[in-house]
C-alpha positions as CSV (number, residue, x, y, z in Angstrom):
1,M,0.0,0.0,0.0
2,S,1.3,3.5,-0.8
3,N,-0.4,6.9,-0.5
4,G,-3.9,5.3,-0.4
5,G,-3.2,2.7,-3.2
6,E,-3.3,-1.0,-2.8
7,C,-1.6,-3.9,-4.6
8,W,-2.7,-7.4,-3.6
9,S,-1.5,-10.7,-4.8
10,T,-3.1,-14.1,-4.0
11,M,-3.2,-17.6,-5.4
12,S,-6.3,-19.3,-6.9
13,N,-7.2,-21.9,-9.5
14,D,-8.6,-19.1,-11.8
15,A,-6.3,-16.3,-12.7
16,L,-7.7,-12.8,-12.4
17,I,-6.5,-9.1,-12.5
18,L,-8.8,-6.5,-11.0
19,I,-7.9,-2.8,-11.3
20,N,-10.1,-0.2,-9.7
21,E,-9.8,3.6,-9.9
22,L,-6.0,3.3,-10.4
23,E,-3.9,6.4,-10.4
24,V,-0.2,6.6,-10.6
25,A,1.6,9.9,-10.2
26,F,5.3,10.7,-10.4
27,P,7.2,13.8,-9.0
28,Q,7.8,16.4,-11.6
29,P,10.1,19.3,-10.5
30,S,8.5,22.7,-11.2
31,G,11.7,24.7,-10.9
32,L,15.3,24.1,-9.8
33,G,15.2,26.7,-7.1
34,K,12.1,25.2,-5.5
35,V,13.5,21.7,-5.6
36,L,16.8,22.8,-4.0
37,R,14.9,24.7,-1.3
38,G,12.8,21.5,-0.7
39,L,15.9,19.4,-0.4
40,F,17.5,21.7,2.2
41,H,14.4,22.3,4.2
42,R,13.2,19.0,5.6
43,G,9.5,18.4,5.4
44,T,9.0,20.9,2.6
45,Q,10.2,18.9,-0.4
46,S,6.8,18.4,-1.8
47,Q,6.3,22.2,-2.1
48,G,8.7,22.4,-5.1
49,V,7.5,19.3,-6.9
50,K,4.4,18.9,-9.0
51,K,2.8,15.5,-9.6
52,M,2.6,14.1,-13.1
53,R,-0.3,11.6,-13.4
54,A,0.8,8.8,-15.6
55,L,-2.5,6.9,-15.1
56,K,-5.9,8.4,-14.2
57,G,-9.0,6.6,-13.0
58,V,-8.2,3.3,-14.7
59,D,-10.8,0.5,-14.2
60,L,-10.1,-2.9,-15.8
61,E,-10.6,-6.6,-15.3
62,F,-8.7,-9.4,-17.0
63,S,-10.1,-13.0,-16.7
64,S,-8.7,-16.4,-17.3
65,G,-8.4,-17.3,-21.0
66,E,-8.0,-13.7,-22.2
67,R,-5.3,-12.5,-24.5
68,V,-5.3,-8.7,-24.2
69,G,-3.3,-6.1,-26.1
70,I,-2.5,-2.5,-24.9
71,V,-1.8,0.2,-27.4
72,G,-1.2,3.9,-27.3
73,H,1.2,6.7,-28.1
74,N,4.5,7.1,-26.4
75,G,3.8,8.3,-22.9
76,A,0.2,7.1,-22.9
77,G,0.8,5.0,-19.8
78,K,1.2,1.5,-21.3
79,S,4.4,0.4,-19.6
80,T,3.3,2.1,-16.3
81,L,0.1,0.1,-16.3
82,L,2.1,-3.2,-16.8
83,K,4.5,-2.2,-14.0
84,C,1.6,-1.6,-11.7
85,M,0.3,-5.0,-12.4
86,A,3.7,-6.4,-11.8
87,G,4.0,-4.6,-8.5
88,I,7.0,-2.5,-9.6
89,Y,5.1,0.7,-9.3
90,P,2.7,1.1,-6.3
91,P,-0.6,2.8,-6.9
92,T,-0.8,6.4,-5.8
93,K,-4.6,5.8,-5.5
94,G,-6.9,2.9,-6.3
95,R,-6.3,-0.8,-6.2
96,V,-4.7,-3.6,-8.2
97,E,-5.5,-7.2,-7.2
98,I,-3.7,-10.1,-8.8
99,I,-5.0,-13.7,-8.4
100,G,-2.5,-16.3,-9.6
101,S,1.2,-16.4,-10.2
102,L,2.6,-13.7,-12.4
103,I,5.8,-13.3,-14.5
104,P,6.6,-9.8,-16.1
105,L,8.8,-9.8,-19.2
106,L,9.2,-6.0,-19.3
107,E,12.7,-4.8,-19.0
108,L,14.8,-7.9,-19.5
109,G,17.5,-8.1,-16.9
110,A,15.9,-5.7,-14.5
111,G,17.0,-6.6,-11.0
112,F,20.4,-8.1,-12.1
113,S,23.5,-7.2,-10.2
114,M,26.3,-6.0,-12.6
115,S,29.0,-7.0,-10.1
116,M,27.7,-10.6,-9.8
117,T,28.4,-13.5,-12.2
118,V,26.0,-14.8,-14.8
119,Q,25.5,-17.9,-12.6
120,D,24.9,-16.0,-9.4
121,N,22.4,-13.7,-11.2
122,I,20.4,-16.7,-12.2
123,Y,19.8,-17.4,-8.6
124,L,19.3,-13.8,-7.7
125,N,16.6,-13.4,-10.5
126,G,14.9,-16.6,-9.4
127,A,14.7,-15.3,-5.8
128,I,13.2,-12.0,-7.1
129,L,10.6,-14.1,-9.0
130,G,9.8,-16.0,-5.8
131,L,11.6,-19.3,-6.6
132,A,13.6,-21.4,-4.2
133,K,17.3,-21.9,-4.8
134,S,16.7,-25.6,-5.2
135,E,14.3,-24.9,-8.0
136,M,16.7,-22.6,-9.8
137,K,19.5,-25.2,-9.4
138,E,17.3,-27.7,-11.4
139,M,16.9,-25.1,-14.2
140,E,20.4,-23.7,-14.2
141,R,21.8,-25.9,-16.9
142,D,18.8,-25.4,-19.3
143,I,18.9,-21.6,-18.7
144,L,22.6,-21.5,-19.6
145,D,22.2,-23.7,-22.7
146,F,19.2,-21.7,-24.0
147,S,20.8,-18.4,-23.5
148,G,24.1,-19.5,-25.0
149,L,26.0,-18.2,-22.0
150,D,27.5,-21.3,-20.6
151,D,31.0,-20.1,-21.4
152,Y,30.3,-16.9,-19.6
153,K,28.8,-18.2,-16.4
154,E,31.7,-17.1,-14.3
155,H,31.9,-13.7,-15.9
156,Q,30.5,-10.6,-14.1
157,L,27.5,-9.2,-15.9
158,I,29.2,-5.8,-16.3
159,H,31.5,-7.4,-18.8
160,L,28.6,-8.7,-21.0
161,S,26.8,-6.8,-23.7
162,S,23.2,-5.5,-23.1
163,G,22.0,-8.1,-25.6
164,M,23.6,-10.9,-23.7
165,R,22.0,-9.7,-20.5
166,S,18.6,-9.5,-22.2
167,R,19.1,-13.1,-23.4
168,L,19.8,-14.2,-19.8
169,G,16.8,-12.4,-18.5
170,F,14.5,-13.9,-21.1
171,S,15.9,-17.4,-20.6
172,I,15.4,-17.4,-16.9
173,A,11.7,-16.3,-17.2
174,S,11.0,-18.6,-20.2
175,F,11.5,-21.7,-18.1
176,L,8.7,-20.7,-15.7
177,A,5.0,-21.4,-16.1
178,P,3.0,-18.4,-14.7
179,D,-0.7,-18.1,-14.6
180,I,-0.4,-14.5,-15.8
181,L,2.2,-13.3,-18.4
182,L,3.0,-9.6,-19.0
183,L,4.9,-8.7,-22.1
184,D,6.3,-5.3,-23.1
185,E,8.1,-5.1,-26.5
186,V,10.4,-8.1,-25.4
187,F,11.7,-8.6,-28.9
188,A,12.5,-5.0,-29.8
189,T,16.2,-5.7,-29.8
190,G,18.6,-8.7,-30.0
191,D,20.4,-10.9,-32.5
192,A,18.2,-12.5,-35.1
193,S,19.0,-16.1,-34.2
194,F,18.1,-15.7,-30.6
195,V,15.0,-13.7,-31.4
196,N,13.6,-16.5,-33.6
197,K,14.4,-19.1,-30.9
198,A,12.8,-16.9,-28.2
199,K,9.7,-16.3,-30.3
200,E,9.1,-20.1,-30.4
201,R,9.6,-20.3,-26.6
202,M,7.3,-17.3,-26.2
203,N,4.5,-19.0,-28.1
204,K,4.7,-21.9,-25.7
205,M,4.5,-19.6,-22.7
206,I,1.5,-17.8,-24.2
207,D,-0.2,-21.2,-24.8
208,R,0.4,-22.3,-21.2
209,C,-0.6,-19.1,-19.4
210,E,-4.1,-18.3,-18.3
211,I,-3.9,-14.5,-18.9
212,L,-1.7,-12.7,-21.4
213,V,-1.4,-8.9,-21.4
214,I,0.9,-7.5,-24.1
215,V,2.1,-4.0,-25.0
216,S,3.4,-3.7,-28.6
217,H,3.8,-1.0,-31.3
218,Q,3.6,-3.8,-33.9
219,E,-0.1,-4.0,-34.9
220,S,0.5,-7.4,-36.6
221,I,1.4,-9.0,-33.2
222,I,-1.7,-7.5,-31.5
223,R,-4.0,-8.7,-34.3
224,D,-2.5,-12.2,-34.3
225,V,-2.5,-12.8,-30.6
226,C,-5.3,-10.6,-29.0
227,S,-9.0,-10.7,-29.3
228,R,-9.4,-7.8,-26.9
229,T,-7.3,-4.6,-27.0
230,I,-7.2,-1.5,-24.8
231,V,-6.4,1.9,-26.1
232,L,-4.6,4.3,-23.6
233,D,-4.4,8.0,-24.2
234,H,-2.6,10.3,-21.7
235,G,-3.1,7.9,-18.9
236,T,-6.8,7.1,-19.4
237,V,-8.7,4.2,-21.1
238,K,-10.2,5.5,-24.4
239,F,-11.3,2.1,-25.7
240,D,-11.6,-1.4,-24.4
241,G,-13.0,-4.1,-26.7
242,D,-12.6,-5.8,-30.1
243,T,-9.0,-5.6,-31.4
244,D,-9.9,-4.4,-34.9
245,A,-12.1,-1.6,-33.5
246,A,-9.4,-0.7,-30.9
247,L,-6.7,-0.4,-33.5
248,S,-9.0,1.8,-35.6
249,E,-9.6,4.0,-32.6
250,Y,-5.9,4.2,-31.9
251,Q,-5.1,5.2,-35.5
252,A,-7.7,8.0,-35.2
253,I,-6.0,9.3,-32.1
254,V,-2.6,9.2,-33.8
255,K,-4.0,11.1,-36.8
256,G,-5.6,13.7,-34.5
257,A,-9.1,12.9,-35.5
258,V,-10.1,12.2,-31.9
């Protein structure tokens, strides 16, 4: 709970996401002088900082069996919404309730320690995702093989490229079987051979999960995967329904017709 907002997570046979009156606001400095005065005068920091509302009054429900796309312009609140579902951002107001196990594939490699080895980061990431060390030990060999990083398992992550770190992050998550899967432009970057292999693995994850929520700027992916799509515009839900109708609504917003 944070500033009146709630984020709950429970387990059940039927996965469910409930979002009620969700608002997320971030500090937005209104002037350097005010911010500095706030920093040097304890208890008055908020006076020099405005709040930028990234999400406003969002009410949504996602039920078992749904494949839902989220589209919108840059800054519409898409990634913020997924991060609220994942528990990364606490609600400023409102409530997010998650029923079922959830895996977010958002920023691959988020939570890694650059000073730790590839091998140690496998266990660290597993712990972040709520898995026991014994479970990760059983998956370690498969993760290293799939990521192609076996020869680098004793290397610190700081010495690996961002692409290699992304491969590791995806490989760890791809061996899990969550009830709810959140995706945010996972395949935007990376070498072609791994992307193709990862897409095959992703399709299996999508088939296994009960609820899929995906953010993508590629309309072909949204059309292929989702029967329901949500259009966000400046932090509010402008449309929630049939994918073809949603994409038409989104294009109208982009063109300035709405």
